[in-house]
N, C-alpha and C positions, 0 to 999 in steps of 0.2 A: 832488706825488708824481712820482718819477722814472718813465722809461719801463719799466724792468725791473719795478718794482712793479706798474705798470699791465698789463704784459703777463703778469705771473704771475697776477693776478687774472682777467685775460680767459680765460688757459688753464684755470684751476681752474673758472670758471663754465662753460666750454664742455665740459668733462670730465663735469660734472653734467647735462648735455643728454642723454647718451648712454643709450639703452635697454639696460640690461643684460641683459635677455631675449635681445636679438638678438645680444649678444656670446656668450652661452652656447649659443645656437641654433648660430652659426657654430663656436663650439669642438666641439660635438657632430658636426657634419658633418667638420670637418676631423680629429678622431679617427677617425671611421668610414673616412675616406679613406686615412689612414695605416695603418689595420689591414689593409685590403684592397688596398693597393698602387694606389690610384687616383690618377693623376697630377692635380696641381693647376695649372692655367695661370693665370698672373698678368699683368697689364698696367696700365700707367699712363704718363702724360705728364709730362715735367719732374720736379718733386720727387716726384709720386707714382710715377713711374717708378724713382726711387731708393730709395723705400719698398718697392716690390714686389722689388727687387734684395735689399734687407736682409731681407725676408720669406723670400725664396728661402734665404737662409744660415741665418737663425734657426729656420726650420720644417723644414729638410732635415737639416743637420749637427746644429743644437742640439738638436732634439727626438730625433734618431736617437741621439745619444750617451746611454748609461745606460738607455735604454729598449727594448722589443722593436718599438717602432713603427718603420716605414720610410717617412716621408713623402718625397714626391717632387714638388719645386715647379719649374715650368718658367716663368721670366720671358720672355714673348714679345718684349720690346723688346731683348733681349741680344745678338742676332745683328746686328750693324750692317750686314754685307753684305746680309742677307736683307731687312732692314727698309728700307734705301736702295733697293734693286731693286724691292721692291713699291710704295713711296712714289713712285719715279721712274716706274714702268712702268704702274702701276694707279692710284695715288692715296694720299695719306697716310690719308684717311679709312678705307682698307681694310687698313692695315698690319698690324692684329691679326686681323681677320675672315678674310682668305685664309689666314693661318696655321692658324687654327682650322678651316677648311673642309678643309684638308689634313691634318689630324691624325685618323688613322684609329682610334686607341684610345680607349677610355672614359675621359672626364675630367670635371672640374667647373672653373669658372672663378671667379676672384676679381679684380674690378677695383677699382681705387683711383683715385678722381678728385675733386677739391675741388668742381668745379662741378657734376658729373653731367652734364654737356651736351656733352662733346667727340665729336665725330662718330665718331671711331676707336674710342672705348670704347662708345658706342651700338651701332655696328656689330658689335663683338665680342660683346656680350651677345646680339646677335639671332642671330648665327652659332652660338653656343653652345646658344641654346635650339632651334635647328632641329635640332642633333644631339642633343638630349634631355639636355644637360647640366644640373646644378644650377648656379645662377648666385648669385654673392654679391658684394656692393659695400661699400665703405667711402667715403662721400661726406661733403660739407660743404654750406655755403650753404644752400640750400632743398632740396637733394637732387637737384634737376635731373631729368631724364627718367629717368635711371637708377634713381631711388628707387622708382619704380612699375612697373620693368621685371623687377628681379630677384627672386629667391626669398627672400633674406635681405639685409636691408639695416641696416648699422650707420651712423647719421647723426649726425654732429657739427653742432650747431646754431650755426654761427659764420660771418661773412662775411670773416673774416681768414685769408688763404692760409697763414701761418705757423702760427696757432693750429690750423687744421684739420689741416694736415700734422703738427704736433707730437702732436696727439690720436690721429691714425692710427698714429704711431709708437708711442705709449703702447698702444694697443689691440694691435698686431700683437706687442710685447714682451709684454704680460700674457697673450695666447693662447699664444705659444710657451712661456713659462714654466710656465704652469698646466698645459698638456698634459704637459710634460716631468716636472714634479712629481709629477702624478697617475698616471704610468706608470713612474717611475724603478724601476730594477733594484736598487739598493742605496743606501746612506744618505750615500755622499760626494758627492753631487751639487753641482757648483759652477754657479751662475747668474752 
């Protein structure tokens, strides 16, 4: 079997480990946030940071087009100057939690982490909970510490970073498209 065939098999198996109820639960909360104008703060490291950037695009512009929903997604890692200042002066483990502490509006938080054990992600969840925010996560491997800390957790049971990240992308896209289709204003919707 060539590696692509093996990878496709692993990806398919991992997708079937995901609890669809948790995805529907996350979708319900994302819709309610978009209806009420509640900002969604998102964060991740490495490939997970890229997924949250992509999520920001698809869940802000993508959902807002052709719907009456107005989602507002803020990726916390996007401001390089602020992140490097916090990392340099306070510590990398606080790079997201400090921003959350300073955020004065009502918000909810979605973290994306393959391991579920990154100190800056754990601190972000703790800070969000202290402010009364709903916390959500997409994780992989065994779910790490984050799995039991958040209100809603979508867990991909795989120990392969690429597979976990691919599944997180699939989840992100399926949520954005499902929300947009369900709330579309007219029939010429292009996905």
